[in-house]
C-alpha positions in Angstrom: 23.6 -18.1 -55.3 19.7 -18.0 -55.6 19.9 -17.2 -51.7 21.8 -14.0 -52.7 19.7 -12.9 -55.4 16.6 -13.7 -52.8 18.4 -11.0 -50.5 19.1 -8.7 -53.3 15.4 -8.9 -54.3 14.0 -8.6 -51.0 16.7 -5.5 -50.1 15.4 -3.5 -52.8 11.1 -4.4 -52.5 11.9 -2.9 -49.2 14.3 0.1 -49.5 12.7 1.4 -53.0 9.8 3.2 -51.3 10.3 6.6 -51.0 10.9 7.4 -47.4 12.7 10.1 -44.8 15.4 8.7 -45.4 15.4 8.4 -48.8 13.6 11.9 -49.6 16.9 13.2 -47.6 19.1 11.7 -50.0 17.2 12.7 -53.1 17.3 16.5 -51.7 21.3 16.1 -51.1 21.5 14.8 -54.5 20.1 17.5 -56.1 21.6 20.4 -54.1 25.0 18.3 -55.1 25.9 18.6 -50.7 28.2 16.0 -49.4 26.6 13.3 -51.9 29.1 10.5 -51.5 29.2 11.0 -47.2 25.7 10.8 -47.4 25.5 8.0 -49.5 28.1 6.0 -47.8 26.7 6.6 -44.2 22.9 5.5 -45.3 24.6 2.6 -46.8 26.4 1.2 -43.6 23.7 2.3 -41.7 21.5 -0.1 -43.4 24.3 -3.0 -43.3 24.5 -2.7 -39.5 20.3 -2.8 -38.9 20.3 -5.8 -41.5 23.0 -7.7 -39.7 21.4 -6.7 -36.3 17.9 -7.9 -38.0 19.1 -11.3 -39.5 21.1 -12.4 -36.3 18.2 -12.3 -34.1 17.5 -8.7 -33.3 14.1 -9.4 -34.4 13.4 -10.7 -30.7 12.1 -7.1 -30.0 9.0 -8.0 -30.8 8.9 -10.0 -27.6 9.3 -6.3 -25.8 6.0 -4.5 -26.7 6.8 -1.7 -24.2 10.3 -1.2 -26.3 8.4 -1.1 -29.4 6.0 1.4 -28.1 8.3 4.1 -26.7 9.9 3.7 -30.3 7.3 3.9 -32.0 6.1 7.3 -30.4 9.7 8.7 -30.6 9.4 8.0 -34.0 6.3 9.3 -35.0 6.8 12.6 -33.2 10.1 13.3 -34.8 8.3 12.3 -38.0 5.6 15.0 -38.0 8.2 17.8 -36.5 10.3 16.9 -39.6 7.2 17.2 -41.6 6.1 20.8 -40.3 9.9 22.0 -41.0 9.1 20.5 -45.0 5.9 22.5 -45.3 7.4 25.8 -43.9 10.1 25.3 -46.0 7.3 24.5 -49.1 5.5 28.0 -48.1 8.5 30.1 -47.3 11.1 29.7 -49.5 11.2 31.4 -52.5 14.1 30.2 -54.1 15.0 27.9 -57.4 17.8 25.9 -57.4 20.4 28.1 -59.0 23.4 26.3 -58.0 25.5 29.1 -56.8 22.3 30.3 -54.3 22.2 26.9 -52.1 22.9 27.3 -49.0 26.3 25.5 -48.1 25.6 23.3 -44.7 28.5 21.6 -42.8 29.2 18.3 -43.0 28.4 17.5 -39.6 25.1 19.2 -39.8 24.0 17.4 -42.7 25.4 13.7 -41.3 24.0 14.9 -37.9 20.1 14.8 -40.1 20.9 12.1 -42.3 21.8 9.9 -39.0 18.6 11.0 -37.0 16.2 10.4 -40.4 18.1 6.9 -40.0 18.6 5.8 -36.8 15.1 7.9 -34.9 13.1 6.9 -37.2 10.9 3.8 -36.5 9.7 2.9 -39.8 13.8 1.8 -40.6 13.5 -0.6 -37.7 10.0 -2.3 -39.3 11.3 -3.3 -42.2 15.4 -3.4 -42.1 15.4 -4.9 -38.8 12.0 -6.9 -37.7 10.7 -7.8 -41.4 14.4 -8.6 -42.4 15.0 -10.7 -39.2 11.5 -12.5 -39.9 12.4 -13.0 -43.5 15.8 -14.6 -42.8 14.8 -16.9 -40.6 13.7 -19.2 -43.9 17.4 -19.0 -44.8 19.4 -20.3 -41.8 21.1 -22.3 -44.3 22.8 -19.8 -46.0 22.1 -16.7 -44.0 25.3 -15.3 -45.2 24.4 -15.2 -48.9 20.9 -13.7 -48.2 22.1 -11.1 -45.9 25.1 -10.0 -48.6 22.6 -9.9 -51.0 20.2 -7.5 -49.2 23.7 -5.2 -48.0 24.3 -5.0 -51.7 21.0 -3.9 -52.8 21.5 -0.7 -50.1 24.5 0.1 -51.6 23.4 -0.1 -55.1 20.4 1.7 -54.5 22.0 4.7 -52.2 24.3 5.7 -54.2 21.9 5.6 -57.3 19.7 7.6 -56.1 22.3 10.2 -54.8 24.5 10.7 -57.7 21.3 10.0 -60.2 19.5 13.3 -58.5 21.4 15.2 -60.9 19.8 14.7 -63.8 16.1 16.2 -62.1 18.4 19.3 -61.7 17.2 21.4 -64.8 13.5 20.5 -63.7 14.1 21.6 -59.6 16.1 25.4 -61.6 12.0 26.4 -61.1 11.0 27.8 -57.3 7.7 26.0 -57.9 9.1 22.6 -58.6 11.1 22.5 -55.2 8.2 24.1 -53.2 6.2 21.1 -54.4 9.1 18.7 -53.3 9.1 20.1 -49.9 5.5 19.6 -50.1 5.4 16.1 -51.0 8.4 15.8 -48.5 6.4 16.7 -45.6 3.1 15.0 -46.9 5.5 11.9 -46.9 6.7 12.4 -43.2 3.5 12.4 -41.8 1.7 9.9 -43.6 4.6 7.4 -42.3 4.0 8.7 -39.1 0.3 8.3 -39.2 1.1 5.1 -40.6 3.1 3.9 -37.7 0.4 5.3 -35.3 -2.3 2.8 -36.8 0.3 -0.2 -36.5 
């Protein structure tokens, strides 16, 4: 049971920081678009990444050229997404009025969700490499540790997605929405910079 709790707490500590994926889930929760499907895709993706990490994918550290290619591709993606967020912060004048929210297709939303998850090297560094390294000390009861870490992902994403609705009154202001998009842009660029400096 202690290994399960350790896995749960470690999972929370790594996932709770606001990143590209979490910012997207928050935004979908605020607009109430496909919240269940976005949370489901994020949780399932995290579980798969955690499984890959704890079953030995951390050995990817032995292939520095692969890591370097993934790193620079991810930096480019994060920079582009940051530019998009800055543009929305500058150009978008709309407030969060439920009747005015542009309805995107499920495929478009899930496609962006998958891109922010699987094309983000930060996810691999934390979920795969770091969790894979931490899991080495739990070889005697790896299943309990892994299940705890996976449960943390399910709890976090669904709380974030469905809990965002309580922030909707705040985002009824166009200024608040601009601030959120600007902060998301800064976050994307900060993650990209952190990756470049690794």
